C-alpha positions as CSV (number, residue, x, y, z in Angstrom):
1,M,6.1,5.0,-8.3
2,G,3.1,4.2,-6.2
3,L,1.5,1.2,-4.6
4,V,-2.2,0.3,-4.4
5,L,-2.8,-0.5,-0.8
6,N,-6.1,-2.2,-0.6
7,R,-6.2,-5.1,-3.2
8,P,-5.3,-8.4,-1.6
9,L,-4.6,-11.3,-3.9
10,E,-5.6,-14.9,-3.4
11,L,-2.0,-15.7,-2.7
12,T,-0.4,-15.7,0.7
13,V,3.1,-14.4,1.4
14,H,3.9,-17.9,2.8
15,G,2.9,-19.6,-0.4
16,A,4.3,-17.1,-2.9
17,V,7.2,-15.3,-1.3
18,N,8.6,-17.7,1.2
19,V,11.8,-15.7,1.8
20,L,9.6,-13.0,3.5
21,A,7.2,-15.4,5.2
22,H,8.7,-15.0,8.7
23,L,7.9,-11.2,8.6
24,V,4.1,-11.7,8.3
25,D,1.3,-13.8,9.8
26,D,0.6,-17.2,8.3
27,E,-2.5,-16.1,6.2
28,E,-1.2,-12.6,5.2
29,P,-2.0,-12.1,1.5
30,V,0.3,-10.7,-1.2
31,F,-1.3,-7.4,-2.4
32,A,-1.6,-6.2,-6.0
33,G,0.6,-3.2,-5.9
34,G,-0.3,-2.1,-9.4
35,P,-0.1,-3.1,-13.1
36,V,3.6,-2.5,-13.7
37,Q,6.0,-5.5,-13.4
38,T,3.5,-7.7,-11.6
39,E,6.1,-10.3,-11.2
40,S,8.3,-8.0,-9.1
41,V,7.9,-8.1,-5.3
42,L,8.1,-5.0,-3.0
43,A,7.8,-5.1,0.7
44,L,6.8,-2.0,2.8
45,G,7.7,-2.1,6.5
46,D,6.9,0.0,9.5
47,F,10.5,0.5,10.7
48,A,11.5,0.9,14.4
49,D,14.6,2.6,12.9
50,P,13.7,4.3,9.6
51,A,17.4,4.5,8.7
52,A,17.2,0.7,8.2
53,S,14.8,1.1,5.2
54,V,16.1,1.3,1.6
55,E,13.9,4.3,1.1
56,I,11.4,5.9,3.4
57,A,8.0,6.6,1.8
58,F,6.7,8.7,4.7
59,A,6.9,8.7,8.5
60,T,8.3,5.3,9.6
61,V,7.1,3.4,6.4
62,G,9.7,2.4,4.0
63,F,10.9,-0.4,1.7
64,V,12.4,-3.5,3.2
65,P,15.9,-4.0,1.8
66,A,16.2,-7.0,-0.6
67,S,19.9,-7.3,-0.2
68,Q,19.8,-7.6,3.6
69,D,19.0,-10.8,5.4
70,P,15.2,-10.5,6.0
71,E,15.7,-12.1,9.4
72,T,17.6,-9.0,10.6
73,V,15.1,-6.3,9.4
74,A,13.7,-4.6,12.4
75,T,10.1,-3.8,11.4
76,R,7.0,-3.7,13.5
77,R,4.9,-5.0,10.5
78,V,5.3,-5.7,6.8
79,R,3.0,-5.8,3.8
80,V,4.1,-7.5,0.5
81,Y,3.1,-6.3,-2.9
82,A,3.3,-7.8,-6.4
83,G,3.9,-5.0,-9.0
84,Y,3.5,-1.3,-8.6
85,A,1.9,1.7,-10.2
86,G,4.0,4.0,-12.4
87,W,3.7,7.1,-14.5
88,G,5.7,8.6,-17.4
89,P,7.8,11.8,-16.9
90,G,5.5,14.6,-15.8
91,Q,2.4,12.5,-16.1
92,L,1.6,12.3,-12.3
93,E,2.3,16.0,-11.9
94,A,-0.1,16.8,-14.8
95,E,-2.8,14.6,-13.4
96,L,-2.5,16.3,-10.0
97,A,-2.7,19.7,-11.6
98,E,-5.9,18.5,-13.4
99,E,-7.2,17.4,-9.9
100,A,-7.6,13.9,-11.4
101,W,-6.6,12.4,-8.0
102,I,-8.1,12.9,-4.5
103,V,-5.1,13.6,-2.3
104,E,-5.0,13.0,1.4
105,P,-1.8,12.6,3.5
106,A,-1.1,9.0,4.3
107,R,-1.0,7.6,7.8
108,V,1.1,4.6,8.8
109,D,-2.1,2.7,9.8
110,D,-3.4,3.2,6.2
111,V,-0.7,1.0,4.8
112,F,-1.4,-1.8,7.4
113,A,-5.1,-1.4,7.6
114,G,-6.9,-4.5,8.9
115,D,-10.1,-3.6,7.0
116,R,-8.5,-3.4,3.6
117,V,-11.8,-3.4,1.7
118,D,-13.0,-0.2,3.3
119,L,-9.6,1.7,3.4
120,W,-10.7,4.0,0.5
121,R,-13.9,4.9,2.2
122,S,-12.3,5.5,5.6
123,V,-9.7,7.8,4.1
124,L,-12.4,9.8,2.3
125,E,-14.4,10.0,5.6
126,R,-11.2,11.3,7.3
127,K,-10.7,13.9,4.5
128,G,-14.2,15.2,5.3
129,G,-16.4,17.7,3.6
130,P,-17.9,16.6,0.3
131,F,-15.6,13.6,0.3
132,R,-17.7,12.0,3.1
133,L,-20.6,11.9,0.6
134,V,-18.5,10.1,-1.9
135,A,-17.3,7.7,0.8
136,R,-20.9,6.8,1.7
137,M,-22.0,6.1,-1.9
138,P,-22.9,2.4,-2.6
139,D,-20.5,0.5,-4.9
140,D,-23.2,0.6,-7.5
141,P,-24.9,4.0,-7.3
142,S,-27.7,2.8,-9.6
143,L,-29.0,0.6,-6.7
144,N,-29.5,3.7,-4.5
């Protein structure tokens, strides 16, 4: 399971998922987490106490528990997603072996990046080397 981090929707958490509204700013968008079960809602939080998460993804970032009263979840920040990305058994491992993915360790601030549009580029810049060239390519290389 994975989540797309940088695709905000034109829905706000306050308008679409009111039960989680108190965890985010008024205009915080819901993000398209991926094409699987787009009607499902997942919330990632940056936990002060990672043990309070349902499951830690990495560092202090984990899933906000659905069964717990959201008012009592001790998170520093939260991002809400509709849907997720998924793979069949062995599919992701095979794609990684084929080097079909550019892999870079995630940072907590990547999940909660303020400049969501340029997240992909900033991670490629951080990765360095030839990936910096890819990061600096225009959206439409034919215009270069």
